N, CA, C, O and the ligand as a Tripos MOL2 file, in Angstrom:
@<TRIPOS>MOLECULE
protein
  229   227    58     0     0
PROTEIN
NO_CHARGES

@<TRIPOS>ATOM
      1 N          11.6890  -14.1170   17.3060 N.3       1 MET1
      2 CA         10.3810  -13.4820   17.4880 C.3       1 MET1
      3 C           9.4030  -14.4790   18.1300 C.2       1 MET1
      4 O           9.4020  -15.6660   17.8030 O.2       1 MET1
      5 N           8.5940  -13.9800   19.0260 N.am      2 ASP2
      6 CA          7.6510  -14.8210   19.7390 C.3       2 ASP2
      7 C           6.5220  -15.2630   18.8090 C.2       2 ASP2
      8 O           5.8100  -14.4370   18.2370 O.2       2 ASP2
      9 N           6.3760  -16.5560   18.6730 N.am      3 GLU3
     10 CA          5.3370  -17.0990   17.7880 C.3       3 GLU3
     11 C           3.9460  -16.6100   18.1730 C.2       3 GLU3
     12 O           3.0780  -16.4440   17.3160 O.2       3 GLU3
     13 N           3.7420  -16.3820   19.4600 N.am      4 LYS4
     14 CA          2.4040  -16.0200   19.9220 C.3       4 LYS4
     15 C           1.9910  -14.6290   19.4450 C.2       4 LYS4
     16 O           0.8050  -14.3000   19.4290 O.2       4 LYS4
     17 N           2.9560  -13.8290   19.0630 N.am      5 LEU5
     18 CA          2.6280  -12.4940   18.5720 C.3       5 LEU5
     19 C           2.1740  -12.5250   17.1190 C.2       5 LEU5
     20 O           1.6430  -11.5440   16.5980 O.2       5 LEU5
     21 N           2.3890  -13.6440   16.4870 N.am      6 LEU6
     22 CA          2.0540  -13.7270   15.0690 C.3       6 LEU6
     23 C           0.5840  -14.0740   14.8820 C.2       6 LEU6
     24 O           0.0510  -15.0020   15.4900 O.2       6 LEU6
     25 N          -0.0260  -13.3130   14.0400 N.am      7 ARG7
     26 CA         -1.4000  -13.6070   13.6370 C.3       7 ARG7
     27 C          -1.3620  -14.3620   12.3260 C.2       7 ARG7
     28 O          -0.4280  -14.2180   11.5370 O.2       7 ARG7
     29 N          -2.3720  -15.1580   12.1030 N.am      8 GLU8
     30 CA         -2.4880  -15.8180   10.8130 C.3       8 GLU8
     31 C          -3.4470  -15.0160    9.9450 C.2       8 GLU8
     32 O          -4.5660  -14.6960   10.3470 O.2       8 GLU8
     33 N          -2.9840  -14.7070    8.7640 N.am      9 TYR9
     34 CA         -3.8210  -13.9740    7.8230 C.3       9 TYR9
     35 C          -4.2460  -14.9330    6.7220 C.2       9 TYR9
     36 O          -3.4230  -15.4720    5.9820 O.2       9 TYR9
     37 N          -5.5430  -15.1250    6.6420 N.am     10 ARG10
     38 CA         -6.0610  -16.0970    5.6880 C.3      10 ARG10
     39 C          -6.9510  -15.4470    4.6480 C.2      10 ARG10
     40 O          -7.6050  -14.4350    4.9010 O.2      10 ARG10
     41 N          -6.9580  -16.0470    3.4880 N.am     11 CYS11
     42 CA         -7.8700  -15.6650    2.4180 C.3      11 CYS11
     43 C          -9.2800  -16.1140    2.7930 C.2      11 CYS11
     44 O          -9.4610  -16.9480    3.6810 O.2      11 CYS11
     45 N         -10.2670  -15.5560    2.1120 N.am     12 ALA12
     46 CA        -11.6480  -15.9630    2.3460 C.3      12 ALA12
     47 C         -11.8500  -17.4390    2.0280 C.2      12 ALA12
     48 O         -12.7750  -18.0660    2.5460 O.2      12 ALA12
     49 N         -10.9980  -17.9940    1.1850 N.am     13 CYS13
     50 CA        -11.1010  -19.4050    0.8210 C.3      13 CYS13
     51 C         -10.4880  -20.2940    1.8970 C.2      13 CYS13
     52 O         -10.6060  -21.5170    1.8270 O.2      13 CYS13
     53 N          -9.8390  -19.6970    2.8880 N.am     14 GLY14
     54 CA         -9.2880  -20.4810    3.9800 C.3      14 GLY14
     55 C          -7.7900  -20.7330    3.8690 C.2      14 GLY14
     56 O          -7.1720  -21.2360    4.8070 O.2      14 GLY14
     57 N          -7.2080  -20.3860    2.7290 N.am     15 LYS15
     58 CA         -5.7770  -20.5940    2.5180 C.3      15 LYS15
     59 C          -4.9790  -19.6190    3.3820 C.2      15 LYS15
     60 O          -5.2780  -18.4260    3.4210 O.2      15 LYS15
     61 N          -3.9650  -20.1340    4.0720 N.am     16 LEU16
     62 CA         -3.1080  -19.2600    4.8620 C.3      16 LEU16
     63 C          -2.2000  -18.4590    3.9300 C.2      16 LEU16
     64 O          -1.4280  -19.0260    3.1570 O.2      16 LEU16
     65 N          -2.3050  -17.1380    4.0160 N.am     17 LEU17
     66 CA         -1.5220  -16.2870    3.1160 C.3      17 LEU17
     67 C          -0.1830  -15.9110    3.7340 C.2      17 LEU17
     68 O           0.8590  -16.0120    3.0850 O.2      17 LEU17
     69 N          -0.2140  -15.4820    4.9800 N.am     18 PHE18
     70 CA          1.0360  -15.2060    5.6710 C.3      18 PHE18
     71 C           0.7860  -15.1060    7.1620 C.2      18 PHE18
     72 O          -0.3510  -14.9610    7.6110 O.2      18 PHE18
     73 N           1.8540  -15.1850    7.9110 N.am     19 LYS19
     74 CA          1.7810  -14.9600    9.3500 C.3      19 LYS19
     75 C           2.5860  -13.7110    9.6650 C.2      19 LYS19
     76 O           3.6260  -13.4570    9.0580 O.2      19 LYS19
     77 N           2.1040  -12.9560   10.5960 N.am     20 GLY20
     78 CA          2.8540  -11.7730   10.9470 C.3      20 GLY20
     79 C           2.1190  -10.9440   11.9720 C.2      20 GLY20
     80 O           1.0580  -11.3240   12.4650 O.2      20 GLY20
     81 N           2.6990   -9.8120   12.2810 N.am     21 SER21
     82 CA          2.0940   -8.8740   13.1970 C.3      21 SER21
     83 C           2.0240   -7.5400   12.4710 C.2      21 SER21
     84 O           3.0390   -6.8820   12.2440 O.2      21 SER21
     85 N           0.8090   -7.1570   12.1120 N.am     22 LEU22
     86 CA          0.6180   -5.9640   11.2970 C.3      22 LEU22
     87 C           0.1700   -4.8290   12.2040 C.2      22 LEU22
     88 O          -0.9470   -4.8340   12.7220 O.2      22 LEU22
     89 N           1.0440   -3.8700   12.3860 N.am     23 PHE23
     90 CA          0.7790   -2.7900   13.3300 C.3      23 PHE23
     91 C           0.0450   -1.6390   12.6480 C.2      23 PHE23
     92 O          -0.9810   -1.1660   13.1380 O.2      23 PHE23
     93 N           0.5680   -1.2070   11.5400 N.am     24 THR24
     94 CA         -0.0690   -0.1100   10.8230 C.3      24 THR24
     95 C           0.1570   -0.2890    9.3360 C.2      24 THR24
     96 O           1.0990   -0.9630    8.9190 O.2      24 THR24
     97 N          -0.7050    0.3130    8.5430 N.am     25 GLY25
     98 CA         -0.5820    0.1850    7.1040 C.3      25 GLY25
     99 C          -1.5290   -0.8700    6.5520 C.2      25 GLY25
    100 O          -2.3580   -1.4350    7.2650 O.2      25 GLY25
    101 N          -1.3760   -1.1070    5.2820 N.am     26 THR26
    102 CA         -2.2490   -2.0370    4.5860 C.3      26 THR26
    103 C          -1.3960   -2.9800    3.7440 C.2      26 THR26
    104 O          -0.4140   -2.5700    3.1260 O.2      26 THR26
    105 N          -1.7880   -4.2340    3.7330 N.am     27 VAL27
    106 CA         -1.0860   -5.2130    2.9220 C.3      27 VAL27
    107 C          -2.0990   -5.8810    1.9990 C.2      27 VAL27
    108 O          -3.1800   -6.2860    2.4280 O.2      27 VAL27
    109 N          -1.7360   -5.9840    0.7480 N.am     28 GLU28
    110 CA         -2.5750   -6.7260   -0.1890 C.3      28 GLU28
    111 C          -1.8010   -7.9440   -0.6490 C.2      28 GLU28
    112 O          -0.6430   -7.8530   -1.0560 O.2      28 GLU28
    113 N          -2.4560   -9.0710   -0.5760 N.am     29 VAL29
    114 CA         -1.8160  -10.3220   -0.9630 C.3      29 VAL29
    115 C          -2.7150  -11.0390   -1.9540 C.2      29 VAL29
    116 O          -3.9170  -11.1880   -1.7370 O.2      29 VAL29
    117 N          -2.1110  -11.4740   -3.0350 N.am     30 LYS30
    118 CA         -2.8680  -12.2410   -4.0140 C.3      30 LYS30
    119 C          -2.7890  -13.7060   -3.6270 C.2      30 LYS30
    120 O          -1.7080  -14.2770   -3.4860 O.2      30 LYS30
    121 N          -3.9600  -14.2970   -3.4580 N.am     31 CYS31
    122 CA         -4.0120  -15.7050   -3.0750 C.3      31 CYS31
    123 C          -3.6370  -16.5720   -4.2680 C.2      31 CYS31
    124 O          -4.1820  -16.4290   -5.3630 O.2      31 CYS31
    125 N          -2.6920  -17.4750   -4.0270 N.am     32 ARG32
    126 CA         -2.2590  -18.3370   -5.1300 C.3      32 ARG32
    127 C          -3.2500  -19.4710   -5.3530 C.2      32 ARG32
    128 O          -3.1940  -20.1770   -6.3600 O.2      32 ARG32
    129 N          -4.1560  -19.6310   -4.3970 N.am     33 HIS33
    130 CA         -5.1160  -20.7240   -4.5000 C.3      33 HIS33
    131 C          -6.3120  -20.3160   -5.3520 C.2      33 HIS33
    132 O          -6.6680  -21.0170   -6.2990 O.2      33 HIS33
    133 N          -6.9320  -19.1860   -5.0210 N.am     34 CYS34
    134 CA         -8.1510  -18.7820   -5.7340 C.3      34 CYS34
    135 C          -7.9290  -17.5080   -6.5480 C.2      34 CYS34
    136 O          -8.8530  -17.0290   -7.2040 O.2      34 CYS34
    137 N          -6.7170  -16.9560   -6.5150 N.am     35 ARG35
    138 CA         -6.3320  -15.7760   -7.2980 C.3      35 ARG35
    139 C          -7.1070  -14.5160   -6.9060 C.2      35 ARG35
    140 O          -7.1370  -13.5380   -7.6520 O.2      35 ARG35
    141 N          -7.7190  -14.5520   -5.7530 N.am     36 ASP36
    142 CA         -8.3850  -13.3730   -5.2370 C.3      36 ASP36
    143 C          -7.3360  -12.5040   -4.5400 C.2      36 ASP36
    144 O          -6.2950  -13.0030   -4.1120 O.2      36 ASP36
    145 N          -7.6160  -11.2060   -4.4290 N.am     37 ILE37
    146 CA         -6.6950  -10.3330   -3.7110 C.3      37 ILE37
    147 C          -7.3110   -9.9690   -2.3700 C.2      37 ILE37
    148 O          -8.3960   -9.3900   -2.3020 O.2      37 ILE37
    149 N          -6.6070  -10.3160   -1.3180 N.am     38 ALA38
    150 CA         -7.0900  -10.0530    0.0330 C.3      38 ALA38
    151 C          -6.3570   -8.8440    0.5920 C.2      38 ALA38
    152 O          -5.1440   -8.7180    0.4210 O.2      38 ALA38
    153 N          -7.0850   -7.9560    1.2580 N.am     39 SER39
    154 CA         -6.4900   -6.7760    1.8840 C.3      39 SER39
    155 C          -6.5470   -6.9310    3.3980 C.2      39 SER39
    156 O          -7.5660   -7.3310    3.9610 O.2      39 SER39
    157 N          -5.4280   -6.6060    4.0440 N.am     40 PHE40
    158 CA         -5.3700   -6.6590    5.4990 C.3      40 PHE40
    159 C          -4.9280   -5.3070    6.0210 C.2      40 PHE40
    160 O          -4.0370   -4.6640    5.4650 O.2      40 PHE40
    161 N          -5.5720   -4.8900    7.1020 N.am     41 PHE41
    162 CA         -5.2670   -3.5800    7.6700 C.3      41 PHE41
    163 C          -4.5840   -3.7470    9.0160 C.2      41 PHE41
    164 O          -4.8810   -4.6780    9.7650 O.2      41 PHE41
    165 N          -3.6820   -2.8510    9.3120 N.am     42 GLY42
    166 CA         -2.9740   -2.8850   10.5850 C.3      42 GLY42
    167 C          -3.9220   -2.7070   11.7550 C.2      42 GLY42
    168 O          -5.0360   -2.2040   11.6080 O.2      42 GLY42
    169 N          -3.4550   -3.1290   12.9190 N.am     43 GLU43
    170 CA         -4.3000   -3.0790   14.1110 C.3      43 GLU43
    171 C          -4.7910   -1.6600   14.4060 C.2      43 GLU43
    172 O          -5.9180   -1.4840   14.8670 O.2      43 GLU43
    173 N          -3.9770   -0.6670   14.1520 N.am     44 LEU44
    174 CA         -4.3860    0.7090   14.4410 C.3      44 LEU44
    175 C          -5.5040    1.1570   13.5150 C.2      44 LEU44
    176 O          -6.4440    1.8240   13.9480 O.2      44 LEU44
    177 N          -5.4080    0.7990   12.2580 N.am     45 GLU45
    178 CA         -6.4610    1.1410   11.3130 C.3      45 GLU45
    179 C          -7.7620    0.4310   11.6820 C.2      45 GLU45
    180 O          -8.8520    0.9990   11.6030 O.2      45 GLU45
    181 N          -7.6100   -0.8170   12.0830 N.am     46 ARG46
    182 CA         -8.7880   -1.6080   12.4170 C.3      46 ARG46
    183 C          -9.5070   -1.0810   13.6420 C.2      46 ARG46
    184 O         -10.7280   -1.2020   13.7430 O.2      46 ARG46
    185 N          -8.7690   -0.4970   14.5760 N.am     47 SER47
    186 CA         -9.4020    0.0000   15.7860 C.3      47 SER47
    187 C          -9.8880    1.4370   15.6020 C.2      47 SER47
    188 O         -10.4670    2.0230   16.5170 O.2      47 SER47
    189 N          -9.6560    1.9910   14.4360 N.am     48 GLY48
    190 CA        -10.1790    3.3120   14.1260 C.3      48 GLY48
    191 C          -9.3150    4.4520   14.6260 C.2      48 GLY48
    192 O          -9.6950    5.6170   14.5080 O.2      48 GLY48
    193 N          -8.1600    4.1310   15.1810 N.am     49 ARG49
    194 CA         -7.2720    5.1920   15.6640 C.3      49 ARG49
    195 C          -6.3300    5.6200   14.5480 C.2      49 ARG49
    196 O          -5.9550    4.8270   13.6850 O.2      49 ARG49
    197 N          -5.9670    6.8650   14.5880 N.am     50 SER50
    198 CA         -4.9680    7.3370   13.6580 C.3      50 SER50
    199 C          -3.6190    6.7450   14.0180 C.2      50 SER50
    200 O          -3.2800    6.6660   15.1980 O.2      50 SER50
    201 N          -2.8460    6.3310   13.0360 N.am     51 PRO51
    202 CA         -1.4900    5.8210   13.3260 C.3      51 PRO51
    203 C          -0.6670    6.8240   14.1140 C.2      51 PRO51
    204 O           0.1790    6.4370   14.9190 O.2      51 PRO51
    205 N          -0.9050    8.0920   13.8910 N.am     52 LEU52
    206 CA         -0.1240    9.1370   14.5630 C.3      52 LEU52
    207 C          -0.4700    9.2100   16.0490 C.2      52 LEU52
    208 O           0.3470    9.6680   16.8480 O.2      52 LEU52
    209 N          -1.6580    8.7690   16.4260 N.am     53 ALA53
    210 CA         -2.0750    8.8370   17.8160 C.3      53 ALA53
    211 C          -1.1810    7.9890   18.6980 C.2      53 ALA53
    212 O          -1.0220    8.2720   19.8860 O.2      53 ALA53
    213 N          -0.6020    6.9580   18.1250 N.am     54 ALA54
    214 CA          0.2480    6.0570   18.9100 C.3      54 ALA54
    215 C           1.5130    6.7750   19.3760 C.2      54 ALA54
    216 O           2.1200    6.3890   20.3760 O.2      54 ALA54
    217 N           1.9000    7.8010   18.6610 N.am     55 PHE55
    218 CA          3.1310    8.4960   19.0020 C.3      55 PHE55
    219 C           2.8610    9.7880   19.7720 C.2      55 PHE55
    220 O           3.7940   10.4710   20.1960 O.2      55 PHE55
    221 N           1.5700   10.1230   19.9510 N.am     56 ALA56
    222 CA          1.2240   11.3730   20.5890 C.3      56 ALA56
    223 C           1.3610   11.3130   22.0960 C.2      56 ALA56
    224 O           1.6780   12.3220   22.7260 O.2      56 ALA56
    225 N           1.1310   10.1600   22.6800 N.am     57 ASP57
    226 CA          1.1930   10.0460   24.1360 C.3      57 ASP57
    227 C           2.3440    9.1740   24.5740 C.2      57 ASP57
    228 O           2.5430    8.9710   25.7720 O.2      57 ASP57
    229 ZN         -7.9860  -17.7460   -1.7050 Zn       58 ZN58
@<TRIPOS>BOND
     1     1     2 1
     2     2     3 1
     3     3     4 2
     4     3     5 am
     5     5     6 1
     6     6     7 1
     7     7     8 2
     8     7     9 am
     9     9    10 1
    10    10    11 1
    11    11    12 2
    12    11    13 am
    13    13    14 1
    14    14    15 1
    15    15    16 2
    16    15    17 am
    17    17    18 1
    18    18    19 1
    19    19    20 2
    20    19    21 am
    21    21    22 1
    22    22    23 1
    23    23    24 2
    24    23    25 am
    25    25    26 1
    26    26    27 1
    27    27    28 2
    28    27    29 am
    29    29    30 1
    30    30    31 1
    31    31    32 2
    32    31    33 am
    33    33    34 1
    34    34    35 1
    35    35    36 2
    36    35    37 am
    37    37    38 1
    38    38    39 1
    39    39    40 2
    40    39    41 am
    41    41    42 1
    42    42    43 1
    43    43    44 2
    44    43    45 am
    45    45    46 1
    46    46    47 1
    47    47    48 2
    48    47    49 am
    49    49    50 1
    50    50    51 1
    51    51    52 2
    52    51    53 am
    53    53    54 1
    54    54    55 1
    55    55    56 2
    56    55    57 am
    57    57    58 1
    58    58    59 1
    59    59    60 2
    60    59    61 am
    61    61    62 1
    62    62    63 1
    63    63    64 2
    64    63    65 am
    65    65    66 1
    66    66    67 1
    67    67    68 2
    68    67    69 am
    69    69    70 1
    70    70    71 1
    71    71    72 2
    72    71    73 am
    73    73    74 1
    74    74    75 1
    75    75    76 2
    76    75    77 am
    77    77    78 1
    78    78    79 1
    79    79    80 2
    80    79    81 am
    81    81    82 1
    82    82    83 1
    83    83    84 2
    84    83    85 am
    85    85    86 1
    86    86    87 1
    87    87    88 2
    88    87    89 am
    89    89    90 1
    90    90    91 1
    91    91    92 2
    92    91    93 am
    93    93    94 1
    94    94    95 1
    95    95    96 2
    96    95    97 am
    97    97    98 1
    98    98    99 1
    99    99   100 2
   100    99   101 am
   101   101   102 1
   102   102   103 1
   103   103   104 2
   104   103   105 am
   105   105   106 1
   106   106   107 1
   107   107   108 2
   108   107   109 am
   109   109   110 1
   110   110   111 1
   111   111   112 2
   112   111   113 am
   113   113   114 1
   114   114   115 1
   115   115   116 2
   116   115   117 am
   117   117   118 1
   118   118   119 1
   119   119   120 2
   120   119   121 am
   121   121   122 1
   122   122   123 1
   123   123   124 2
   124   123   125 am
   125   125   126 1
   126   126   127 1
   127   127   128 2
   128   127   129 am
   129   129   130 1
   130   130   131 1
   131   131   132 2
   132   131   133 am
   133   133   134 1
   134   134   135 1
   135   135   136 2
   136   135   137 am
   137   137   138 1
   138   138   139 1
   139   139   140 2
   140   139   141 am
   141   141   142 1
   142   142   143 1
   143   143   144 2
   144   143   145 am
   145   145   146 1
   146   146   147 1
   147   147   148 2
   148   147   149 am
   149   149   150 1
   150   150   151 1
   151   151   152 2
   152   151   153 am
   153   153   154 1
   154   154   155 1
   155   155   156 2
   156   155   157 am
   157   157   158 1
   158   158   159 1
   159   159   160 2
   160   159   161 am
   161   161   162 1
   162   162   163 1
   163   163   164 2
   164   163   165 am
   165   165   166 1
   166   166   167 1
   167   167   168 2
   168   167   169 am
   169   169   170 1
   170   170   171 1
   171   171   172 2
   172   171   173 am
   173   173   174 1
   174   174   175 1
   175   175   176 2
   176   175   177 am
   177   177   178 1
   178   178   179 1
   179   179   180 2
   180   179   181 am
   181   181   182 1
   182   182   183 1
   183   183   184 2
   184   183   185 am
   185   185   186 1
   186   186   187 1
   187   187   188 2
   188   187   189 am
   189   189   190 1
   190   190   191 1
   191   191   192 2
   192   191   193 am
   193   193   194 1
   194   194   195 1
   195   195   196 2
   196   195   197 am
   197   197   198 1
   198   198   199 1
   199   199   200 2
   200   199   201 am
   201   201   202 1
   202   202   203 1
   203   203   204 2
   204   203   205 am
   205   205   206 1
   206   206   207 1
   207   207   208 2
   208   207   209 am
   209   209   210 1
   210   210   211 1
   211   211   212 2
   212   211   213 am
   213   213   214 1
   214   214   215 1
   215   215   216 2
   216   215   217 am
   217   217   218 1
   218   218   219 1
   219   219   220 2
   220   219   221 am
   221   221   222 1
   222   222   223 1
   223   223   224 2
   224   223   225 am
   225   225   226 1
   226   226   227 1
   227   227   228 2
@<TRIPOS>SUBSTRUCTURE
     1 MET1         2 RESIDUE 1 A MET
     2 ASP2         6 RESIDUE 1 A ASP
     3 GLU3        10 RESIDUE 1 A GLU
     4 LYS4        14 RESIDUE 1 A LYS
     5 LEU5        18 RESIDUE 1 A LEU
     6 LEU6        22 RESIDUE 1 A LEU
     7 ARG7        26 RESIDUE 1 A ARG
     8 GLU8        30 RESIDUE 1 A GLU
     9 TYR9        34 RESIDUE 1 A TYR
    10 ARG10       38 RESIDUE 1 A ARG
    11 CYS11       42 RESIDUE 1 A CYS
    12 ALA12       46 RESIDUE 1 A ALA
    13 CYS13       50 RESIDUE 1 A CYS
    14 GLY14       54 RESIDUE 1 A GLY
    15 LYS15       58 RESIDUE 1 A LYS
    16 LEU16       62 RESIDUE 1 A LEU
    17 LEU17       66 RESIDUE 1 A LEU
    18 PHE18       70 RESIDUE 1 A PHE
    19 LYS19       74 RESIDUE 1 A LYS
    20 GLY20       78 RESIDUE 1 A GLY
    21 SER21       82 RESIDUE 1 A SER
    22 LEU22       86 RESIDUE 1 A LEU
    23 PHE23       90 RESIDUE 1 A PHE
    24 THR24       94 RESIDUE 1 A THR
    25 GLY25       98 RESIDUE 1 A GLY
    26 THR26      102 RESIDUE 1 A THR
    27 VAL27      106 RESIDUE 1 A VAL
    28 GLU28      110 RESIDUE 1 A GLU
    29 VAL29      114 RESIDUE 1 A VAL
    30 LYS30      118 RESIDUE 1 A LYS
    31 CYS31      122 RESIDUE 1 A CYS
    32 ARG32      126 RESIDUE 1 A ARG
    33 HIS33      130 RESIDUE 1 A HIS
    34 CYS34      134 RESIDUE 1 A CYS
    35 ARG35      138 RESIDUE 1 A ARG
    36 ASP36      142 RESIDUE 1 A ASP
    37 ILE37      146 RESIDUE 1 A ILE
    38 ALA38      150 RESIDUE 1 A ALA
    39 SER39      154 RESIDUE 1 A SER
    40 PHE40      158 RESIDUE 1 A PHE
    41 PHE41      162 RESIDUE 1 A PHE
    42 GLY42      166 RESIDUE 1 A GLY
    43 GLU43      170 RESIDUE 1 A GLU
    44 LEU44      174 RESIDUE 1 A LEU
    45 GLU45      178 RESIDUE 1 A GLU
    46 ARG46      182 RESIDUE 1 A ARG
    47 SER47      186 RESIDUE 1 A SER
    48 GLY48      190 RESIDUE 1 A GLY
    49 ARG49      194 RESIDUE 1 A ARG
    50 SER50      198 RESIDUE 1 A SER
    51 PRO51      202 RESIDUE 1 A PRO
    52 LEU52      206 RESIDUE 1 A LEU
    53 ALA53      210 RESIDUE 1 A ALA
    54 ALA54      214 RESIDUE 1 A ALA
    55 PHE55      218 RESIDUE 1 A PHE
    56 ALA56      222 RESIDUE 1 A ALA
    57 ASP57      226 RESIDUE 1 A ASP
    58 ZN58       229 GROUP 0 **** ****
Protein backbone atom coordinates (compact mmCIF):
# COMPACT_ATOMS: atom_id res chain seq x y z
CA MET A 1 0.00 0.00 0.00
CA ASP A 2 1.23 3.47 -0.87
CA GLU A 3 2.36 5.29 2.26
CA LYS A 4 1.23 8.59 0.80
CA LEU A 5 -2.38 7.47 0.86
CA LEU A 6 -2.24 7.01 4.59
CA ARG A 7 -3.49 9.75 6.81
CA GLU A 8 -2.37 10.12 10.37
CA TYR A 9 -5.17 10.14 12.88
CA ARG A 10 -4.21 11.80 16.11
CA CYS A 11 -5.86 12.35 19.44
CA ALA A 12 -6.44 15.90 20.65
CA CYS A 13 -3.47 15.33 22.96
CA GLY A 14 -1.24 14.83 19.92
CA LYS A 15 -0.73 11.08 20.31
CA LEU A 16 -0.79 9.19 17.02
CA LEU A 17 -3.68 6.73 17.24
CA PHE A 18 -3.47 5.05 13.87
CA LYS A 19 -2.60 5.54 10.24
CA GLY A 20 -4.95 4.64 7.50
CA SER A 21 -7.28 5.72 4.76
CA LEU A 22 -10.83 6.08 5.99
CA PHE A 23 -13.26 6.19 3.11
CA THR A 24 -16.61 5.80 4.79
CA GLY A 25 -17.95 5.01 8.22
CA THR A 26 -16.87 6.02 11.66
CA VAL A 27 -14.05 4.80 13.84
CA GLU A 28 -13.75 5.36 17.55
CA VAL A 29 -10.40 4.87 19.17
CA LYS A 30 -9.60 5.10 22.83
CA CYS A 31 -6.36 6.93 23.38
CA ARG A 32 -4.02 4.96 25.58
CA HIS A 33 -2.25 8.15 26.54
CA CYS A 34 -5.07 10.33 27.90
CA ARG A 35 -7.89 7.71 27.88
CA ASP A 36 -10.08 10.00 25.83
CA ILE A 37 -12.17 8.52 23.02
CA ALA A 38 -11.57 10.09 19.64
CA SER A 39 -14.05 9.72 16.77
CA PHE A 40 -12.99 9.85 13.14
CA PHE A 41 -15.31 10.07 10.18
CA GLY A 42 -14.71 8.80 6.68
CA GLU A 43 -13.92 11.23 3.90
CA LEU A 44 -17.42 10.92 2.44
CA GLU A 45 -19.09 11.77 5.73
CA ARG A 46 -16.74 14.67 6.23
CA SER A 47 -17.53 16.15 2.84
CA GLY A 48 -21.24 15.89 3.53
CA ARG A 49 -21.97 13.43 0.74
CA SER A 50 -23.99 10.33 1.25
CA PRO A 51 -21.87 7.17 1.06
CA LEU A 52 -24.37 5.87 -1.48
CA ALA A 53 -23.69 8.81 -3.80
CA ALA A 54 -20.28 7.37 -4.57
CA PHE A 55 -21.91 4.38 -6.22
CA ALA A 56 -24.64 6.31 -8.03
CA ASP A 57 -22.49 7.69 -10.83
ZN1 LIG B 1 -4.98 11.37 23.87
